[in-house]
N, C-alpha and C positions, 0 to 999 in steps of 0.2 A: 849268565850272560843276558843283557838286556835285549829285549824284543823291539825292534824299530817298528813305530806306527801301531804298537799294541800295548795294552797295559802289562804291568809286570805281575808276577806270581807271587803269592803269599807263601809262607813257609809249608804249609799244608797242601800246596799245589792248587788252591782254588783261586779264582780271579776276584779281585776287589771289584765291589759294586759302586760305580760312580754315581754320584748324586747330579741333580740338575743345577746346583749352585756353581758358583765361581770357583770354589775350592776343588772341584773335580774337573774342571774344563782345562783343555790345552790352551796355551797362550794364543791370543789372537795373533795371526801371522803364519801360524803353522799350516800343514797342508789342508786341515779341515776348517780353516777359519773363515772361508767365504762360501757363498753359495756356488760359484763357478768351480770351486774345487772338490765338490762332491764326487765320489769315486766313478769314473768311467769305466766302461767295458774294457777289457784287455784287447789290445789290438790283434785282429784276426779272429777274435772270438765271435761266435755267432749270437746276435742278440736273441732274446726270448720271443720278441715281436718284431718283425722286419720294419725297416724304416719307412717303407710305403705304406704298410698297413697301419702303422703308428699314426702317420699323417692322415690317412683316411678316417681313423678313429676319432681324431681331434675334430676334423670337419664335421663328422656326424654329431659329436657331442656339442659343438658350437651350434649347429642348426637346431638341435633340440632345445639348448638353452635360449635361443632366439625365441622359439615358439612359446617356451615356458613363460618368459617375461611379457611377451606380447599378450597372452591370455590374461596374465595376472593384472594388467593395467587397461584392458579393454573397458572394463567396469567403469573406471575412473574417466574415460573418454566420453562415456555417455551417461555420466551420473547425473546431470541435469534432467535428462529424459527419464531416467529411472525414478527419481523423486517425484517427477510429474505423473508418471505412470501409476506408481503405487501410493502416492500422496503421503510421503514420509519427510519427517524433518531431518535436521543435519545428523543428530546422534544416532538415529535409526540408519541413516545412509552410512555413517562411518562403521556401523556394525557389520556390514558386508565384508569389508576388508578385515575387520578384527576377527571374525569367525573364521575366515579362510586362514589367517596366519596362525590362529590358535590351534587348529587341526594340524597345521603344517608343524608347529613346533612340538606338539605332544608326540607325533609319530616319528619325528626326526631321530631320537635316541634308539628307537626300535630298529629303525633302517640302518643306523650307524653300527649297531651290534651285528647285524646281519652282514652288513658290508665288509666287516673285519674278519668274516668267518666263512662266507659262502659266495657263490658265483654272482658277481656283481651285475653281470648282464641280465641275468634271470630276474633279479630284484628290480632293475631299472624297467624291464619290460612289463612286470606285473603292475608297478606304480603307474607307469604311463597308460596302461589299459584302463585302470580306474579313472585316471584323469580324463581320457577321452570321452568315456561313457557319461560321467557326471558333467563335463563342461558342455557337452551338446545338449544334455538333458536340461541344464539351466536356462537354455534359450527358448524353452517351451513352457515356462511357468505362466500361468493366467494371471490377471490382475488381482483377484481375490486370495491368492495364495503366497503372499510374500515370504511366509515361514519356509515354503519349500525351496525358494531361492536361496534363503540362508542356509539350509541343510545341504543343498548340492554344492554351494560354495565352500562349505566345510569339507565336503568329501573331495572336491578338487585339490584341497590343500594336502590331503594324504598322498595323492598321486605324484604331486610335485616335490613333496618331501623325499620320496625314494630316489628321485633324480639328482637334486640338489645336493645331497648328502654324499652321494657316491661318485658322481662324474668327476669332480677335482682329483679325486684319489687315483683313478684310473690315469688321468694325465701324469700326475706325479710318479706313477709306475712306468710310465712309457719314456719319460724324459728326464734329464737332470741338468743342473747348471744354467747357463745362459739360454740354452734351448727350452728348458721348462719355463724359464721366465717368459719367453716369447710366446710359447704355447699357452700358459695360463693368461697371459694378457689378451691373446686372441680370443680365449673362451670367455673371459670377463667383459671384454668390450661389448658382447652382445647383451649384457644386462641393460645398460642404458639405450643401446639401439633397440632392443626388444621392447623396452618400456615405451620409448617414444613411438614405435610403430603401432604399439597397442592403442594409444591415444588416437593416432592418424587413422587407423583401420576401423576402430570403434566409431569415430566421428563420422568418417567417410561413408561407411555403410549405412549408418542411421540416416544420413543426408540422402544418400542415394535411392534407399528403399522406403524411407519414411516410417521405419519400424526398428527400433534399437534392438530388437531380439535377433535380427540378422547379424548384429555385430559380434554376437557370441558363437556364431556358427562358422567363422572363418578359420580360427586357429584350431579347432578339433580336426577339421579337413587336413590341415597342414601337419597336425600332430600324428595322424595316422600314417603319413609318410616317414615321419621320425621314428615312430615305433618300428617299422619295417627295417629302417637303416640300422638302428640299435642291435636288432635280434640278428640280422645277417652280416653287419660290417664292423660291429664294435668287439675287441677281443677282451678278454679278462686276464691281464698279464699277472704274473707272480708278483705278490706284494713285496716292495722294494728291490725289484729287479733292476731298475734304473741305478740305483746306488751300489747295490752289492754285486757288482759284475755279472748282472743279468740272471743270477741264481735265485734271486729272491730271499726274503726273510721268512722262515717258517715258524719261529718261536711263537707260541701262543700263550695267552694268559687269560684269566678270568675278567669279567667285566668290572668287578670290584678293583682288581689290580690296575686295570687301565685307568679307572677314575683316580686312583690314588696318584698313579703317575702324572696325570694331567694337573692335578691340583698342586703338584710340587713345581710345576712349570710356570714360573712367574710371568715370563713374557707371553705365554699362552693365556694366562688369566687375565692380564691387563689388556692385551689386544683384544680379547673377547668383550671386555667392557667397552673398548673403543668401538668395536663393531656394533655393540648395543646402541650407543649413542648415535652412530651414524644410521643405523636402521630406523631409530625413532624419527630422526630429522627428515631422511629421504622418504620415509613411508608416509609421514604427514604431508610432505610438499607434493609428492607424487600423486596422493589420492585428491587432495583439495586445491591444488594450484589452479586447474583450468576453471573450476567454479568460483575461486577467488577473483580470477581475472574478469570473468563474465559479470559477476556482481560489482567489481569496481567500475565496469563501464556503465552498468545500470545506475550507479550511484552517481556518475558524472552526467548522466542523461543521454549517453551515446547509444544504449540499447534500451528496448522495452523490457519490462520483467517477463520471465517465462512461467506462466501459471500452467500451461498445458502444452505437451510435447507436439512436434518435435522442436528441441530448443536450438538456438543459434550454436553451431559446433565450431566456430572459427578459432577460438581461443584453444580448443583442444588440438586442433591441427597445427597451430603456431607453437604451442608448449610441446607438443610431440616432435616437432623438427627441431626445436631447440634442444631437446633432450638427446636426439640421436647425434647431432653435431657435436654438442658440448661433451657428450659421452665419448665418442671417438676421439676427440682432441684430448680430453683430460687423460684417458687410459694410455694414449700414445705418450703424452708428456710425462705421465707417472713412471711408466715403464722405461722411458729413455733416461730420465733423471736417476733412477734406481740402478740401472746398469752402468751409468757414468760414475755415480758416487760410490758404488759398493767397495771397490778397491781402495778408496780413499778414506771413507767414513764407515767404520764397522756397523753402526746402527742406523744407515741411511733410510731404510725402509720405513720404520716407525717415525722418524723425523719428518719424512715427506708426508706421511698421513697426517701427523699433528699440524703440519704447515697447511695442509688443505682444508682440515676441519676448521682451524683457527681463521684462515684468511677468508673462509665462506662467511663468518658470523657478520662482519660489517656489510657485507654485500646483501645478506638477507634482512638485516635492519633496514637498509635504505629501500629495497624493493618493496617491503610491507608498507611503507609510508608514502613512497613515491607513487603507488597505485592511485591514490587519490587525485593526483594532478597530471600525470604522464604515463600513460600505458606504454609506449615505445621506451621510454627510460626504464620503466620496470622490467621489461623483457631484457634489456641490456645487463642489468645487474643480476636477474635470474640466471642468465647465460653465464656470467663470470662465476657465480656461486655454484652452478652445476659442474662447470669445467674444474674448480677447485676440489669439489667433493668427488668428482670421478677419478682424480689422482689416485685414489686409494683402492679401487675396485681390485686390480690384479695383485697388488701388493699385500692386500689382507690374505688372500689364499696363498701366496708364494711364501709368507712368513709362517703360516701354519704348517706348510709342507716341509719346511726346513728346520723347525724346531720340535717336530713330533716325529718319532720313529714311524716306519711304514705300517707295521701292524696295528697301530693305533690311530691312524690318520682318519678313518671313517667315523670312528667313535669320537674323535676330536671336532671334525666337521659338524657331526650331529648335535653335540653339546654347544658348540659355538652357536649353531643355528638356533637351538632351542632358548639359549640365554639371550641371544641378539633379538629374536623375534618376541619372546615373552615381554621382556622389558622394553622392547623397541618398537616395530611397527605393528606389533599386535594391538597395542593399545592407543598409538599416536593418533591414528585416523578417529577413532571413537572419542578420544579425550579432546581433541580439537573441536569435534562436533558438540560434545557435551558442554564445554566451555562456551562455544558459540551460542548454543541454545540458552545457556543460563543468562548470559549477557543480554540476549534479545528479550528474554522474558522480564529481566529487571527493568528494561526499557520499554516495557509493552506500551506505555502511555505516550512515547515519543514518536517521531515519524519512523519510517522503515529503518531498522537497525540490521538488516540481513547482511550488509557488506561490512559496517563497522564492527559487529560482534565477531564475525569471521577473522577480521584483520587484527583484532586485539588477542584473539585466542592464538594466532600464528606467533605472537611474541615468545611463547614457549619455546620455539624451535632454536633461536640464536643462543639461548642460555644452554641448551643441551649440546649445541655445537662446541660451546666453551668447554663443557665437561668432557667431551670426546677428545679434544685436543690434549688435555691434561693427561687422560688415559693413555694417549699413545706416546707422550713423552715419558710416562712410567714405563712404558714397554721398551723404550729405547735404553733403559738403564740395564736392563736384564738380557737382551736378545742375543748378544754375541755369546755369551757363556751358554745359554740354552741351546743355541745352534750348534755349537762345538760338541756339547754333551750328546745331543741327538745324533750326530755324525759318528761319534765313537760307538754308540750303542748299534747304529746301523751296520758299522764295519765289523763288529763282533757281537751278534746277537747273544752269545753266552753270557755276556755282562748285563742283559736285561733280567737275568734271574738271580736271586741271592746266593751267596756261596753255600755249598753244602756243609752239613755239620761235621765237624771232625770226628773221625772214628778212632776207636782204641783197638790196636793189635793185640791179639792173643798169642801167647806163646805156645 
């Protein structure tokens, strides 16, 4: 007799092991074919975590995500002051962000491994504690010890890796279907909001106090509140509780088996490459854009050069406001489009991501060259480009959650973070700075090339944006089958293991 909603049995009584390819997947349109069809709890069954506590947990995680990204981009908001204070060039300044991201990506797989096996709240609390101590310590670095600032920034990355790797998996275990989409969107909307506020707070504190060091002391104080909230108000739900009738998925595998599983997941691999391209693009823009806009106005004769701080922080404030508004708008539009199209277009999510990446390319080209003539016009095209890029934030996490089984999600998050940052924003700020310095050095006999050199180095970004769009289009080819395969494995964890060897009966 055929079992409805489950795999059939072989003659030896074992279950067949499905692959992640199309041959093992259910036809699209079946019960497991869409995100909203992920298995809900049985009516009347008490959930593992109450609805109220789940909502409080998401609010806490959103708050810490806000502080996380505020701290990350406070440095960029006062970069002119830091360059003047330590007397460093563009490539050395870009090293600050690169060393931070490098430590972030190196430790992310470690936290991913722990996050799939141990209490996630304790891991996040330990990481946040490291982040608080090193972040506040970086605000007391003297002028002669730039190396110490670099070291402390690297340690800040370790703390942030613990949180960024694990937090989305907790939300994935609290909600499913359309509710998960909304909660993930709420969580990821604080990436652009926090980034924008980082510029604003950094520039505002430097302007108010006349000392950029105070800019680095705001987020650690707010982070202390976040640590308290995580410890006392954030649950550690059973892995897979949202999809598997609130009972969780307890099947455990080795780290090598987890890696093999992810390497067979084509939509995960292609989307990770898309994330890498987006990280490269947003990392370069986020770190250098306020400085680029300031130098453009110096080039036009609107501002005097900044040889000694405090420098004019108007562009950091405006760019921060643009980032906040465009981020909120972009995440809301992206989430709305995804919810509207999912029932009509099976691969809507990666197609929206591809459209956002490719649509931002002409806007970036225009803004790079328009800066020599019209700063207001440049702001307009930067705003449009950031809206288009922000379409992707919540969809990227949502895709990972529904194409990867619950017991491997933290590892998947960690590896995607590692790949994305290693080939993306770990190197892009430094690469932009190196190219800028190389051009300026080549033109050393010409008038001041501080702006044109940075302008030409920015041309790398649109080409990376085209690559990212292609990667997401490739993701769209596989995502429906991989989503269905992950659904089947979640409903029946026994299928995650290979069939047992047949035994020979003795008479």
